[in-house]
C-alpha positions as CSV (number, residue, x, y, z in Angstrom):
1,X,2.8,8.9,24.8
2,X,5.1,7.8,27.6
3,X,8.2,10.0,28.3
4,X,10.8,7.3,27.4
5,X,9.2,6.8,24.0
6,X,8.9,10.5,23.4
7,X,12.6,10.9,24.2
8,X,13.5,8.0,21.9
9,X,11.6,9.6,19.0
10,X,13.2,13.0,19.6
11,X,16.6,11.3,19.8
12,X,16.0,9.5,16.5
13,X,14.8,12.7,14.9
14,X,17.5,15.1,16.0
15,X,20.7,12.9,16.2
16,X,21.4,13.6,12.5
17,X,24.6,15.7,12.2
18,X,24.5,19.3,11.1
19,X,24.9,19.6,7.3
20,X,27.8,21.6,6.0
21,X,27.5,23.3,2.7
22,X,30.6,21.5,1.4
23,X,29.8,18.1,2.9
24,X,31.8,15.4,1.2
25,X,29.5,13.3,-0.9
26,X,32.4,10.9,-1.8
27,X,31.8,8.9,1.3
28,X,29.3,6.1,1.7
29,X,26.6,6.5,-1.0
30,X,23.5,8.1,0.5
31,X,20.0,6.7,0.1
32,X,18.6,8.3,-3.2
33,X,16.3,11.2,-2.3
34,X,14.9,11.4,-5.8
35,X,13.9,8.0,-7.1
36,X,12.1,7.4,-10.3
37,X,8.4,6.5,-9.7
38,X,5.7,5.3,-12.1
39,X,2.5,5.0,-10.1
40,X,1.3,8.6,-10.0
41,X,1.2,9.2,-13.7
42,X,1.9,5.7,-15.2
43,X,5.0,7.3,-16.8
44,X,8.6,7.3,-15.4
45,X,9.0,10.5,-13.4
46,X,11.4,11.4,-10.6
47,X,9.7,11.9,-7.2
48,X,10.8,15.5,-7.2
49,X,9.1,16.2,-10.5
50,X,5.8,14.4,-9.5
51,X,3.1,16.8,-8.5
52,X,1.3,14.2,-6.4
53,X,2.3,13.3,-2.8
54,X,4.5,10.2,-3.2
55,X,6.3,8.1,-0.7
56,X,8.8,5.3,-1.6
57,X,9.8,2.4,0.6
58,X,13.0,1.1,-1.1
59,X,14.7,-2.3,-1.0
60,X,17.2,-1.3,1.8
61,X,14.3,-0.2,4.0
62,X,12.4,-3.4,3.3
63,X,15.5,-5.6,4.2
64,X,16.0,-3.7,7.4
65,X,12.3,-4.2,8.5
66,X,12.5,-8.0,8.3
67,X,8.7,-7.9,8.2
68,X,6.3,-10.8,7.8
69,X,4.0,-8.9,5.5
70,X,3.4,-5.6,3.8
71,X,1.2,-4.2,6.5
72,X,4.3,-4.1,8.8
73,X,6.1,-2.0,6.3
74,X,3.3,0.5,5.9
75,X,2.9,1.2,9.6
76,X,5.9,3.5,9.6
77,X,4.3,6.0,7.1
78,X,2.2,8.7,8.6
79,X,-1.2,9.1,7.0
80,X,-1.6,5.4,6.8
81,X,-3.5,3.6,9.5
82,X,-3.1,-0.2,9.7
83,X,-5.8,-2.1,11.7
84,X,-5.2,-5.8,12.3
85,X,-7.4,-8.3,14.1
86,X,-4.6,-10.2,15.8
87,X,-1.2,-11.3,14.6
88,X,0.3,-12.3,11.3
89,X,-2.2,-13.4,8.6
90,X,-5.3,-12.0,10.2
91,X,-7.6,-9.6,8.6
92,X,-5.8,-6.3,8.0
93,X,-7.2,-3.0,6.9
94,X,-5.2,-0.1,5.4
95,X,-6.6,3.4,5.6
96,X,-4.9,6.3,3.6
97,X,-5.6,9.8,4.7
98,X,-8.7,8.8,6.7
99,X,-10.4,7.0,3.8
100,X,-12.2,3.7,4.1
101,X,-10.1,0.5,3.8
102,X,-11.7,-0.2,0.4
103,X,-10.8,3.3,-0.7
104,X,-7.1,2.1,-0.9
105,X,-6.2,0.5,-4.2
106,X,-3.4,-2.0,-4.1
107,X,-1.4,-3.0,-7.1
108,X,1.2,-5.7,-7.6
109,X,3.5,-4.7,-10.5
110,X,0.7,-2.4,-11.7
111,X,-2.1,-5.0,-11.6
112,X,-4.9,-4.4,-9.1
113,X,-5.4,-7.1,-6.5
114,X,-8.4,-5.6,-4.6
115,X,-11.2,-8.2,-4.5
116,X,-14.8,-7.4,-5.5
117,X,-16.1,-8.8,-2.3
118,X,-16.0,-7.0,1.1
119,X,-12.8,-5.4,2.4
120,X,-9.6,-4.3,0.9
121,X,-6.7,-6.1,-0.7
122,X,-5.0,-8.9,1.2
123,X,-1.8,-7.1,2.1
124,X,-1.2,-9.6,4.9
125,X,-0.4,-12.3,2.2
126,X,2.2,-10.4,0.3
127,X,5.8,-11.4,1.1
128,X,8.1,-8.4,1.7
129,X,11.3,-10.3,0.6
130,X,10.1,-10.4,-3.0
131,X,9.6,-6.6,-3.2
132,X,12.0,-4.2,-4.8
133,X,10.1,-1.1,-3.6
134,X,6.6,0.2,-2.7
135,X,5.3,3.4,-4.2
136,X,2.5,5.1,-2.2
137,X,0.5,7.8,-4.0
138,X,-1.9,9.8,-1.7
139,X,-5.1,11.3,-3.1
140,X,-7.5,10.0,-5.8
141,X,-6.2,8.3,-8.9
142,X,-9.4,6.8,-10.4
143,X,-8.6,8.5,-13.7
144,X,-5.8,6.0,-14.2
145,X,-6.9,3.0,-12.1
146,X,-10.6,3.1,-11.8
147,X,-12.6,2.1,-8.7
148,X,-11.2,2.2,-5.2
149,X,-8.4,4.8,-5.8
150,X,-9.9,7.4,-3.5
151,X,-7.6,7.6,-0.5
152,X,-4.6,6.6,-2.6
153,X,-2.7,3.8,-4.4
154,X,-0.1,1.4,-3.1
155,X,2.0,-0.2,-5.9
156,X,4.1,-3.1,-4.8
157,X,6.9,-3.5,-7.4
158,X,8.7,-6.9,-7.3
159,X,12.3,-7.7,-7.7
160,X,13.7,-8.6,-11.2
161,X,16.6,-8.3,-13.6
162,X,20.4,-8.3,-13.1
163,X,22.6,-11.2,-12.6
164,X,22.4,-12.3,-9.0
165,X,21.3,-15.0,-6.6
166,X,20.7,-15.0,-2.9
167,X,19.2,-17.2,-0.2
168,X,18.2,-16.2,3.3
169,X,16.8,-17.9,6.4
170,X,15.0,-16.0,9.2
171,X,13.9,-17.0,12.6
172,X,12.5,-15.4,15.7
173,X,9.7,-14.8,18.1
174,X,6.5,-16.9,18.0
175,X,8.5,-19.7,16.4
176,X,8.7,-17.7,13.2
177,X,10.6,-19.5,10.4
178,X,11.2,-18.3,6.9
179,X,13.3,-19.5,3.9
180,X,13.7,-17.5,0.7
181,X,15.6,-17.8,-2.5
182,X,16.0,-15.4,-5.4
183,X,17.9,-15.8,-8.6
184,X,17.9,-13.5,-11.7
185,X,19.8,-13.4,-15.0
186,X,19.8,-11.0,-17.9
187,X,21.8,-10.8,-21.1
188,X,21.4,-8.9,-24.4
189,X,17.8,-8.0,-23.8
190,X,16.8,-11.4,-22.3
191,X,16.0,-11.7,-18.6
192,X,14.5,-14.2,-16.1
193,X,14.1,-14.1,-12.4
194,X,12.6,-16.5,-9.9
195,X,11.7,-15.8,-6.3
196,X,10.5,-18.5,-3.9
197,X,9.6,-18.2,-0.1
198,X,8.0,-20.1,2.7
199,X,7.0,-18.6,6.0
200,X,5.4,-20.1,9.1
201,X,4.7,-18.7,12.6
202,X,2.8,-20.0,15.6
203,X,1.4,-16.5,16.0
204,X,-0.2,-14.9,19.0
205,X,-3.6,-15.2,20.7
206,X,-6.2,-13.2,18.6
207,X,-7.7,-11.5,21.7
208,X,-5.9,-9.5,24.3
209,X,-7.7,-11.5,27.0
210,X,-5.8,-14.6,25.9
211,X,-6.7,-17.9,24.1
212,X,-4.9,-20.2,21.7
213,X,-2.2,-18.9,19.4
214,X,-3.3,-18.3,15.9
215,X,-0.8,-19.7,13.5
216,X,0.0,-18.6,9.9
217,X,1.8,-20.2,7.0
218,X,2.4,-19.0,3.5
219,X,4.3,-20.0,0.4
220,X,5.1,-17.6,-2.5
221,X,6.5,-18.0,-6.0
222,X,7.2,-15.0,-8.3
223,X,8.5,-15.7,-11.8
224,X,9.3,-12.9,-14.3
225,X,10.9,-13.0,-17.7
226,X,11.4,-10.9,-20.8
227,X,12.9,-11.0,-24.3
228,X,12.8,-9.2,-27.6
229,X,11.2,-10.4,-30.9
230,X,12.3,-7.9,-33.5
231,X,11.2,-4.5,-32.3
232,X,8.7,-5.9,-29.8
233,X,9.7,-6.3,-26.1
234,X,7.9,-9.2,-24.5
235,X,7.6,-9.8,-20.8
236,X,5.5,-11.9,-18.5
237,X,5.2,-12.9,-14.9
238,X,3.4,-15.2,-12.5
239,X,2.9,-14.3,-8.8
240,X,1.3,-17.0,-6.7
241,X,0.9,-17.0,-2.9
242,X,-1.1,-19.5,-0.9
243,X,-1.3,-20.8,2.7
244,X,-3.5,-21.0,5.8
245,X,-4.3,-18.5,8.5
246,X,-6.0,-19.2,11.8
247,X,-8.4,-16.8,13.5
248,X,-11.3,-16.5,16.0
249,X,-14.8,-16.5,14.5
250,X,-18.4,-17.3,15.4
251,X,-19.7,-20.9,15.6
252,X,-23.4,-20.0,15.9
253,X,-23.5,-17.5,18.8
254,X,-20.2,-18.7,20.4
255,X,-16.6,-17.5,19.4
256,X,-14.4,-20.4,18.5
257,X,-11.0,-21.1,16.8
258,X,-11.2,-21.2,12.9
259,X,-8.9,-21.3,10.0
260,X,-9.0,-20.5,6.3
261,X,-7.0,-21.4,3.3
262,X,-6.1,-18.4,1.0
263,X,-4.9,-18.1,-2.6
264,X,-3.7,-14.9,-4.3
265,X,-2.4,-14.9,-7.9
266,X,-1.6,-12.6,-10.8
267,X,-0.6,-13.9,-14.2
268,X,0.4,-11.1,-16.7
269,X,1.9,-10.9,-20.2
270,X,3.0,-7.6,-21.9
271,X,4.1,-6.5,-25.4
272,X,5.8,-3.2,-25.7
273,X,6.7,-1.5,-29.0
274,X,7.2,1.9,-30.6
275,X,4.9,2.7,-33.5
276,X,6.9,5.9,-34.1
277,X,10.1,7.3,-32.5
278,X,8.1,9.4,-30.0
279,X,5.3,6.9,-29.3
280,X,5.6,4.1,-26.7
281,X,2.8,1.5,-26.7
282,X,2.2,-1.4,-24.4
283,X,-0.5,-4.1,-24.5
284,X,-1.1,-6.1,-21.3
285,X,-3.2,-9.1,-20.6
286,X,-3.6,-10.2,-16.9
287,X,-5.7,-12.3,-14.7
288,X,-6.1,-11.7,-10.9
289,X,-7.4,-14.3,-8.4
290,X,-8.3,-13.7,-4.8
291,X,-9.7,-16.8,-3.1
292,X,-10.5,-17.6,0.5
293,X,-12.0,-21.0,1.6
294,X,-12.9,-22.0,5.2
295,X,-11.4,-25.3,6.3
296,X,-14.2,-26.4,8.5
297,X,-17.1,-25.6,6.2
298,X,-17.9,-25.1,2.5
299,X,-18.0,-21.3,2.9
300,X,-15.8,-19.4,0.4
301,X,-15.3,-16.0,-1.4
302,X,-13.6,-15.7,-4.7
303,X,-12.8,-12.9,-7.1
304,X,-11.3,-13.4,-10.6
305,X,-10.5,-10.6,-12.9
306,X,-9.2,-11.1,-16.5
307,X,-8.2,-7.8,-17.9
308,X,-6.8,-6.3,-21.1
309,X,-5.0,-2.9,-21.0
310,X,-3.6,-0.8,-23.8
311,X,-1.3,2.0,-22.6
312,X,0.3,4.7,-24.8
313,X,2.7,7.6,-24.2
314,X,3.6,10.2,-26.8
315,X,6.5,12.6,-26.3
316,X,5.3,15.9,-27.9
317,X,8.6,17.8,-27.6
318,X,10.6,18.4,-24.4
319,X,7.7,20.2,-22.7
320,X,4.7,17.9,-23.3
321,X,4.0,14.2,-22.7
322,X,0.6,12.8,-23.7
323,X,-0.8,9.5,-22.5
324,X,-4.0,7.6,-23.4
325,X,-5.3,4.1,-22.7
326,X,-8.1,1.6,-22.9
327,X,-9.0,-1.1,-20.4
328,X,-11.5,-4.0,-20.6
329,X,-12.1,-6.3,-17.7
330,X,-14.6,-9.1,-16.7
331,X,-15.0,-9.2,-12.9
332,X,-16.5,-12.3,-11.3
333,X,-17.3,-12.6,-7.6
334,X,-18.6,-15.8,-6.0
335,X,-19.6,-17.1,-2.6
336,X,-22.2,-19.5,-1.3
337,X,-24.9,-16.9,-1.6
338,X,-24.1,-15.2,-4.9
339,X,-22.3,-15.5,-8.3
340,X,-21.9,-12.1,-9.8
341,X,-20.2,-11.0,-13.0
342,X,-19.5,-7.4,-14.4
343,X,-18.0,-6.2,-17.6
344,X,-15.9,-3.1,-17.2
345,X,-14.7,-0.7,-19.9
346,X,-12.7,2.5,-19.4
347,X,-10.7,5.0,-21.4
348,X,-8.4,7.7,-20.2
349,X,-6.3,10.6,-21.4
350,X,-3.6,12.5,-19.6
351,X,-1.4,15.5,-20.5
352,X,1.8,16.5,-18.6
353,X,3.3,19.9,-19.3
354,X,6.7,21.2,-18.2
355,X,7.7,24.6,-19.5
356,X,10.2,26.6,-17.5
357,X,8.9,27.2,-14.0
358,X,5.4,25.9,-14.9
359,X,4.3,22.3,-14.5
360,X,0.8,20.9,-15.0
361,X,-1.1,17.6,-15.4
362,X,-4.6,17.3,-16.7
363,X,-6.3,13.8,-16.8
364,X,-9.7,12.5,-17.4
365,X,-11.4,9.1,-17.7
366,X,-14.7,7.7,-18.7
367,X,-15.9,4.2,-18.1
368,X,-18.9,1.9,-18.3
369,X,-19.2,-0.3,-15.1
370,X,-21.7,-3.0,-15.7
371,X,-24.7,-2.7,-13.4
372,X,-24.4,0.9,-12.3
373,X,-23.7,2.5,-15.7
374,X,-21.2,5.2,-16.6
375,X,-18.6,7.0,-14.5
376,X,-16.2,9.9,-15.2
377,X,-13.2,10.9,-13.2
378,X,-10.7,13.7,-13.4
379,X,-7.4,15.2,-12.0
380,X,-5.9,18.6,-12.4
381,X,-2.5,19.6,-10.9
382,X,-0.3,22.6,-11.3
383,X,3.1,23.3,-9.9
384,X,5.1,26.6,-10.0
385,X,8.8,26.8,-9.2
386,X,9.1,29.8,-7.0
387,X,12.8,29.2,-6.8
388,X,15.0,26.5,-8.3
389,X,14.6,24.4,-5.1
390,X,11.0,25.5,-4.2
391,X,7.8,24.3,-5.9
392,X,4.3,25.4,-5.0
393,X,1.5,22.9,-5.9
394,X,-2.3,23.1,-6.3
395,X,-4.3,20.1,-7.2
396,X,-7.8,18.7,-7.3
397,X,-9.3,15.5,-8.4
398,X,-12.2,13.0,-8.1
399,X,-12.4,9.3,-7.4
400,X,-15.0,6.7,-6.8
401,X,-15.6,3.3,-5.2
402,X,-18.0,0.9,-7.0
403,X,-20.4,-1.2,-4.9
404,X,-18.9,-4.6,-4.3
405,X,-20.7,-7.9,-4.9
406,X,-21.2,-8.2,-1.1
407,X,-22.9,-4.7,-1.1
408,X,-25.3,-5.8,-3.9
409,X,-25.9,-9.5,-3.1
410,X,-24.6,-10.2,0.4
411,X,-26.3,-9.6,3.8
412,X,-28.6,-6.7,3.2
413,X,-27.7,-6.6,-0.4
414,X,-29.1,-3.8,-2.6
415,X,-28.7,-3.8,-6.4
416,X,-29.8,-0.2,-6.7
417,X,-26.7,1.2,-4.9
418,X,-24.7,4.1,-6.4
419,X,-20.9,4.4,-6.4
420,X,-19.3,6.2,-3.5
421,X,-17.9,9.5,-4.9
422,X,-15.0,11.6,-3.7
423,X,-13.6,15.1,-4.4
424,X,-10.1,16.1,-3.2
425,X,-8.5,19.5,-3.0
426,X,-4.8,19.9,-2.1
427,X,-2.1,22.6,-1.7
428,X,1.5,21.6,-1.5
429,X,5.1,22.8,-1.0
430,X,8.1,20.8,-2.2
431,X,11.4,22.0,-1.0
432,X,15.0,20.8,-1.8
433,X,17.4,21.8,1.0
434,X,20.8,21.5,-0.7
435,X,21.7,18.1,-2.1
436,X,20.9,16.1,1.0
437,X,17.4,17.1,2.2
438,X,13.9,17.3,0.9
439,X,10.6,18.4,2.4
440,X,7.1,17.9,1.1
441,X,4.2,19.7,2.9
442,X,0.5,19.1,2.0
443,X,-2.8,20.6,3.1
444,X,-5.7,18.6,1.8
445,X,-9.5,18.2,2.0
446,X,-11.4,15.2,0.8
447,X,-15.2,14.9,0.7
448,X,-16.9,11.6,0.1
449,X,-20.7,11.1,-0.5
450,X,-23.0,8.2,-1.1
451,X,-21.0,6.1,1.4
452,X,-22.5,2.7,1.6
453,X,-23.7,1.4,5.1
454,X,-25.9,-1.4,6.2
455,X,-28.8,0.2,8.0
456,X,-32.1,-1.1,9.6
457,X,-35.0,-0.1,7.3
458,X,-38.0,-1.7,9.0
459,X,-39.1,-3.4,12.3
460,X,-36.0,-1.9,14.0
461,X,-37.4,-2.2,17.5
462,X,-37.5,-6.0,17.2
463,X,-34.1,-7.5,16.6
464,X,-35.8,-10.8,15.5
465,X,-37.8,-9.1,12.8
466,X,-35.6,-6.2,11.9
467,X,-34.7,-5.8,8.2
468,X,-31.3,-4.5,7.2
469,X,-30.2,-3.2,3.8
470,X,-27.1,-1.6,2.3
471,X,-27.9,2.0,1.4
472,X,-26.1,5.2,0.2
473,X,-26.6,7.2,3.4
474,X,-23.4,8.5,4.8
475,X,-20.9,11.3,4.0
476,X,-17.5,12.0,5.4
477,X,-14.9,14.8,5.2
478,X,-11.3,14.7,6.1
479,X,-9.2,17.8,6.4
480,X,-5.5,17.7,7.2
481,X,-1.9,18.7,7.0
482,X,0.8,16.2,6.1
483,X,4.6,16.5,6.2
484,X,7.4,14.4,4.8
485,X,11.1,15.1,5.4
486,X,14.0,13.1,4.0
487,X,17.7,13.4,4.6
488,X,20.7,11.5,3.2
489,X,24.2,12.8,3.9
490,X,27.5,10.8,4.2
491,X,26.8,7.8,6.5
492,X,23.4,9.0,7.6
493,X,19.9,8.7,6.2
494,X,16.5,9.3,7.7
495,X,12.9,10.3,7.2
496,X,10.2,12.0,9.3
497,X,6.5,11.8,8.4
498,X,3.6,13.4,10.3
499,X,-0.1,14.0,9.8
500,X,-2.8,16.0,11.6
501,X,-6.2,15.2,10.2
502,X,-9.9,15.3,11.2
503,X,-11.8,12.4,9.4
504,X,-15.4,12.9,10.5
505,X,-18.8,11.4,9.6
506,X,-20.7,14.4,8.3
507,X,-24.1,12.9,9.4
508,X,-23.2,12.1,13.0
509,X,-20.1,14.3,13.5
510,X,-18.2,11.4,14.9
511,X,-14.6,10.6,14.1
512,X,-14.3,7.7,11.6
513,X,-13.5,4.3,13.0
514,X,-9.9,3.1,13.5
515,X,-8.3,6.3,12.1
516,X,-6.1,8.4,14.2
517,X,-6.2,12.2,14.1
518,X,-2.5,12.5,14.6
519,X,0.4,10.3,13.9
520,X,4.2,10.8,13.5
521,X,7.0,8.4,12.3
522,X,10.8,8.7,12.3
523,X,13.5,6.6,10.8
524,X,17.2,7.0,11.0
525,X,20.0,4.8,9.8
526,X,23.8,5.1,10.4
527,X,26.0,3.3,8.0
528,X,29.4,1.9,8.9
529,X,30.8,1.0,5.6
530,X,28.7,-2.0,4.6
531,X,27.2,-2.4,8.1
532,X,24.3,-0.3,9.6
533,X,22.4,0.5,12.7
534,X,18.8,1.8,12.4
535,X,16.0,3.1,14.6
536,X,12.3,3.3,13.6
537,X,9.9,5.1,15.8
538,X,6.2,5.9,15.6
539,X,3.5,7.6,17.6
540,X,-0.2,7.1,16.8
541,X,-3.1,9.0,18.5
542,X,-6.3,7.8,20.0
543,X,-8.8,6.1,17.7
544,X,-12.5,5.2,17.9
545,X,-14.0,1.7,17.3
546,X,-17.5,0.2,17.0
547,X,-19.9,1.2,19.8
548,X,-18.0,4.4,20.4
549,X,-15.2,2.6,22.2
550,X,-12.1,4.6,22.5
551,X,-8.8,2.9,21.7
552,X,-5.8,4.5,23.3
553,X,-2.9,6.0,21.3
554,X,0.5,4.3,21.5
555,X,4.2,4.6,20.5
556,X,6.4,2.0,19.0
557,X,10.2,1.7,18.8
558,X,12.2,-0.7,16.7
559,X,16.0,-1.2,16.5
560,X,17.7,-3.1,13.7
561,X,21.3,-3.7,12.5
562,X,23.2,-5.4,9.8
563,X,26.7,-6.9,9.6
564,X,28.4,-8.1,6.4
565,X,30.6,-11.1,7.5
566,X,32.3,-11.2,4.1
567,X,31.4,-10.4,0.4
568,X,28.8,-13.2,0.4
569,X,27.5,-13.6,3.9
570,X,25.5,-11.1,6.0
571,X,23.6,-11.1,9.2
572,X,20.7,-8.9,10.2
573,X,18.8,-8.5,13.4
574,X,15.7,-6.6,14.5
575,X,13.8,-6.0,17.7
576,X,10.3,-4.6,17.4
577,X,8.2,-2.9,20.2
578,X,11.4,-2.5,22.2
579,X,9.6,-0.8,25.1
580,X,7.0,-3.7,25.4
581,X,4.0,-1.4,24.7
582,X,0.6,-3.0,25.1
583,X,-1.6,-1.6,22.4
584,X,-4.5,-2.3,20.1
585,X,-5.3,-1.3,16.5
586,X,-8.7,-3.0,16.6
587,X,-10.6,-2.9,20.0
588,X,-10.2,-6.2,21.9
589,X,-7.6,-7.7,19.5
590,X,-4.1,-8.6,20.5
591,X,-0.9,-7.1,19.1
592,X,2.7,-8.4,19.4
593,X,4.7,-7.4,22.4
594,X,8.5,-7.2,22.2
595,X,9.7,-9.5,19.5
596,X,12.9,-10.1,17.6
597,X,14.2,-11.7,14.4
598,X,17.5,-12.8,13.0
599,X,18.2,-13.2,9.2
600,X,21.2,-14.9,7.6
601,X,21.6,-14.0,4.0
602,X,24.0,-15.6,1.4
603,X,24.6,-13.8,-1.9
604,X,26.3,-15.6,-4.7
């Protein structure tokens, strides 16, 4: 890391004022250090009481970032590696704690959006302006969410409720233009909200050697509503995003410009009711669509997933909360070469205990997954309050990733594949430092076996005759230490996250591709009444790519500010990659240089 960047990161970390024991908390309201989260247990729990490692990216942080997509928001969280094949809209992989990209489960308002074809969820197509907050849970959560929840879960929770309206326009580098509008209304148990957005950018060349700019455009609508019918609370929503992304791909044996249309959608309806005073029950019906179609050919990949979910929470006194649920889904994956359908059925139970200084969670699930049979998962977590402000944590859990339709029916497809299986062990320390600081330290180890890889199985010496097949052959282990520190006092708020890990292939001993062994991030914000100035900094270590190529580490620095012109009109500006760092997250692919954006927002 270059000296100027190191100095900038240290300045961001240590420019927070010393904290007095009698610091006045009647000044500008601090950023909440203990938000309520729902993803780790599927029950509302404060972050301090949650035994799992949880990070929350809140609405204010999202507004400051002025990001084009969710991937840009995630890059400032240590332990998350983001690899992008070019600029906005291009293929993006998200790795949590050294896991594979398809070991990261992504939810939108609790509904899974991972496709059953190759790769992870299309986070590059999710508009940040519609998001209220992002909850990131690290470690396996297959007991609650099924396949893919090995490295962790990212739950994107969209805006809703209240009585407000706002419009914004954003412009900046690469001829980026964005218009958004959001309106919401609620009264006496009835609510409705509508978010609409359109973004377009000329983009940047896909390769760092140059070439044509790769443009991106996207339009999103998110409609939510709720009402009461007697004792039943009804709610529903429709999230729909579609557009076009340009990229570089193969035309025969030659790389050429290409583009594809994409469509992502979630439709959901919920009915919540209380069979008894201590029993909350929710029935949900949803349908997810992930669709990509090439514009210059008939090639496509499509996943649809209708799902029914019944979730129940019983309060068994002040010390005990018991949850159980059933899920049934029909997953269909299509392309030119296959049309695959699977029926999935799962049941889970979970018990949370809180008695004095002792806190525990035990969860288990059992499911039937179509072609490969039954699968069980479990989690066990225990916390002990050594002092009122100090909690020690021990946790273990399992997770799995089911073979995708591409694994079974695509190139080298193998219908006899087993699920990838994971075991995670974790020790933790949660520390509150007065009212204004929190620290979360984790030591973890994750072992994954039956990792699916496409390997040559015959005639390997002759590339014309070689036969390849997907097989369960690899294993990997990741051991690491992770730190998260948050502060909010008077006009200042900030966060530091860091990780040191060793994700290795246990067959070859090599470091896993596109995952850094060390990374650190720092964020600090200074409020001036309703105005603010913020600095975001990150340092990412060296990674390895295909062919053993080493990709150098890099540091990034961003500066942003906001100014409220009056009670209705505000102006925000942000400059990314202030130091003009040339860097790669995927070998050979371009990343933006110094770039800036300006947002004008009008609130009614």
